[in-house]
N, C-alpha and C positions, 0 to 999 in steps of 0.2 A: 469156556463154560461160565455161566453166571449163576451164582447161588441164589435161592429164594431170599426175598428181602423181609418177609414178615414171619412166616412160620418157623424159619430156622434161626431167627434172631430174637433175643430178648428185647422187649419194647418198653421204653420209659415213657410213662404218661405224665403230663404236666397238669397240675390242678391248682396249687396254691403257691404263694411266694415263700421264700425261705423263712425258717423259724427266726424269731427275734433274738438278738444278742444283747449283752449288757453293755451299756455305755458308762464309762468310768468318770465322766464329769469333766469340768473345765476349771482352771485355777482362779478365774475371776468371773463375776457376774456378766452375763450377756443378755441382750434383748430376747424376749420370749420367742419371736419368730425365728431368730438365729438358733436358739437353743433347740427348737423343734426340728430344724433342718439338720443340726448336728446329730440328734438322736436318730433321725432317719438314715443319715450317712453311716451310722454305726450298725445299721441292720434292722432297726425297729420300723415295722410297717412300711417297708419299701414298696413302691408301685410294682405291679406285675407287668406293666408295659409303660413305654415312654412315648409321648406324642411328638411327632416331628411336624411343625406347623407348615401350612402352605398347601395349595390345591395341586401343585405340580412339583412337590419336593422330591419324590422318588429317591429316597436315601440309598446310598450304596455302601461306602466304606464305614469303618468304625475304629476309633482310637480311644485309648484311656490314658490319662496322665495322672499317675498316682501322686505326684507332688502337689497338684492343685485339687485333686479329687474330681476332675471334670472329664467328661467323655464327649467325643465329637463325631459327627457324621456330616456327609456332604450330599448335595443334590446332584443327581446325574443328569437332570434336565436343565437346571438353571445355574449351577455352580455355587449356590449358596452354601456356606458352612454354618452348621448349627452346633450349639454347645448345651450340655445338660449336666445335672448332678444326680447321683443316685437317689437322693431324697426328694427330688422334684419330678412330678409326672410330665410336665411340659418343657420341651427344649426351647431355646431361644436362638435367634440369629446371632452368629458370632462375627461373620463377615458376609456382606451382601454378594449375591451373584453378579458376575460381570467385572467385579473388582480384580485388578491384576491380570485380566484376561481369562478369568475362570468362568467359563460358560458351561462346564460340566466337571464332574469329579469321578474318581474311581476309588482305588485303595487309599486308605488313610492310616497312618501310624505315628506314634510319638516316640521320642528317644529319651534317654536319661539326662540329656542336656536341656530339656525343656523346649524341644523343637518339634513342630508338627509337619510331617511330610504329607502332601496331598497330590495324589496321582490325577492326571488330566485325561485319561482315556484316549479318545481319538484325536485330541489336540496334541497328544504325545509329548507331554511335558510334566514336570513335577515342580510344585511350589513348596518352599520350605519357609515356615513361619516361626517366630518366637512366640510361644504360647502366652507368656505373661503380658507382653506389650502388643501382641497381634501384628507386629512389624514383619513385613516380608523380608526375609534374609536373602533369598535367591530364587531364581527360576532357571531350571535346567531342562534341556531338550533332548529327545531321542531322535531316532532316524525317521525320515519322512515316510508317511504311510503306515506308521505303526499304531499300537494301542497300548499305552502304559496302563497296566492293570493293577496287580497287587504289589505291595512293598513290604519288605521285612528288614530288620536291623540285626546284624551279627554282634557278638560280644565285644568286638573291637570298635564298634561304632560305625562300621561300613554298612551302607544300605544297598539292597538288591531289589530289583523290580522286574517283573515279567512283562514282556511285550507279546501280547496274545496274537497279534497279527504279524508282527515283524519276526516272530519265531526266534527270539533271543532273550537273554537275561542281561539287564543293565547293572552296572556298579556305580553307586552314587557316593561321593566322598567329598570331604572338605579339608583344606589345608590353609591355615592362616587366613581364614575368611573367604577363600576362593573355592567355589563349588564346581563340581564337574559330574557329568553323567555320560558314561561311555559303554558300548557293548562289552560285557564281560565274557559272555559265552554265546557264540553263534551256534544255533542248534541244527543248522542245515547239515544233512548227512550223518546225523547222530541217531541213536535209537529212539529219540523222541520224535514221533511222527508229526508231520506238518499236513494238516487237513484244511479244507475250506472253512472259514469262520474262526472262532476262538480256539486256541490251543492251550498252552500253559496258562494257568490262572492263579490260584492261591499259592503262596510261597511263605515258608517260615525258615528261620535259621535255628539249628539245633546242635548241641554238643560242641560248640565252638568252631568246628571246621566243616559242618555239613549244611546243605540247603535241601529242603524237602518241598516239592511242588507237585500239584495235581493237574492232570490234563483233562479239561472239561468234557471233551467229546469222546475220547477213548476210555475214560474212566480209570486211567492208570496213574500210579503214584511213582515219582522218581526221586532218587537221592543224588545230589551233586556234591563232589568234594571241592571245597573252596581252594585248596592248594594245587591239586593235580588237574582239576576240572573233569575228572572221571565221572561218568554217568552210569548209574545202575537203576534198573527198575525194581521197585520194592515188591516183593512177593506177597500178594494179597490172598493167596490160597484159592484162587479162582473167582474171587469177588471183583466187582468193578464199581468205581465211584463215579458213575455217569452224572453229569451236571455238577461235578465238584467245583466249588468256588472258594470261599474263605477257609483258612486252616487255623486251628487254635490248639496249642499244646498246653495241657494242664494236668498236673498230678499224674503224670505217666500215661496220659491218654491223648490221642490225637482226635480232635473233633473236626469233621469235614462237613461244611455246610453245602447242601445239595439243592439248589433252587432251579437249575436249568431243566424245566419240564420237557419231557420227551417220552416216546414209547418205552425207552430203557429206564427212565426215571419219572414215572407218572405222578408221584406224590412228593411234595416238598418235605425235606427231612434233614436231620443232622446225624451222620454216621459216626459212631464212636469206636475207635480202633485202639488196640494195644500193640504198640510197636516193639520189635525185638531191640535188645540193647544196642546193637550195631546198625539198626535201621535197615537190615537186609530184608526183613519181612514185617508184616503187620496183620493182625487178625481183627476182623470186624466183630466186636463184642456185643454191640447193641445199636439200636436206632432210636433217636428221639423224634417223636411226631408231636406236633402241636397245631394250632390254627395259623401256621405260617402262611405268608403271602409272598411266594417266590423269594425266599430268603437269599441273601447275598453273602454275608459274612458274620462274624461273631467275635466277642471278647469275653473273658471271664472277669467280672467286676464284683468284688465283695461276695464271693462264693456263688455267684449266679452267672449262667451263660446268657449273655445279652445278644440276641439274634436280630439282625436288621431285616425288616420286611420290605424289600426293595420294590416289589411289584413291577419288576422289569417287564413281565409279560404284557401288562397293559400299557406301560410306557412306550414299548417298542411297536405296538400294534395300533395305538391310538384309542384303545378301549378306555372305559371308565374305571378309575382306580377306586378302591375302597377307602374312604376317608374316615378318620384322619390317618395319615401315614404313621407308622409306629415301629418301635423296637421292642421285641418281646424279652422278658426277663425270666429265665427258667432256673429254679433252684437246683443245685448239684448236691448229691448226697455226700 
């Protein structure tokens, strides 16, 4: 059974950027342009959207590096990596498409060691970069015929990635500079169904020993134990997260980006769930609607939910995208 998506749920409407916060100042004089950027980074007058340049950018993933104050997205069509700052409306090219074999991208995430992980979608690889130097640290590969989709990083620094076609979860790790990516959990014969097209998509690490992932087509949410590899379906009380893509955990809420348009999910949205303490269940509390354009994923940056408008629907069908490509910034209460 599927519960109603509008009448039964509280709806959050997006109108204006977040309220301004006070900037404490800097110890030494700085140029006026830099001072303005710092004030913006502190929350004053931040843009309500960020422009991703290029006529075929089709952004997909999103990462935020708190150490440098930068956020990153990647082109699913050309492999270009873009960088932005909260106080600047327009993003810039960080690494050009085609470099290091990047002809497409999927999930993107940064770790606390200053490294950026970039999924390669149907090329079934992951590139790891040093953020400050932009140097490629490693390229790791999955199984043939797969689709490396979303990536998360656990508290111990181990990364995990979903393979939406290969129907498995990878483990990515580094030891003394040597990187590896191997299947961590084969989902064949498990409660996680394998259907034609994409299966597991968004994934996050929670509570040290758990992984949470959403199945795009079934709309189900799963919990994986990192030690025992046990799998449990999260009880959603009859709700389904059809088209579920990127996942964000913030302030005790799970934000599920739902851009895969279908009869079951006709309107792009972000579903907001309150999970139980043990992640055995989660309740859909509200839904965020905005002028999303087939959103793919999100991150919380400076109190705002930044949602990538991927426009996958036109990119996959050859339709005309709405330019410029963008990332929406939604204030959270």
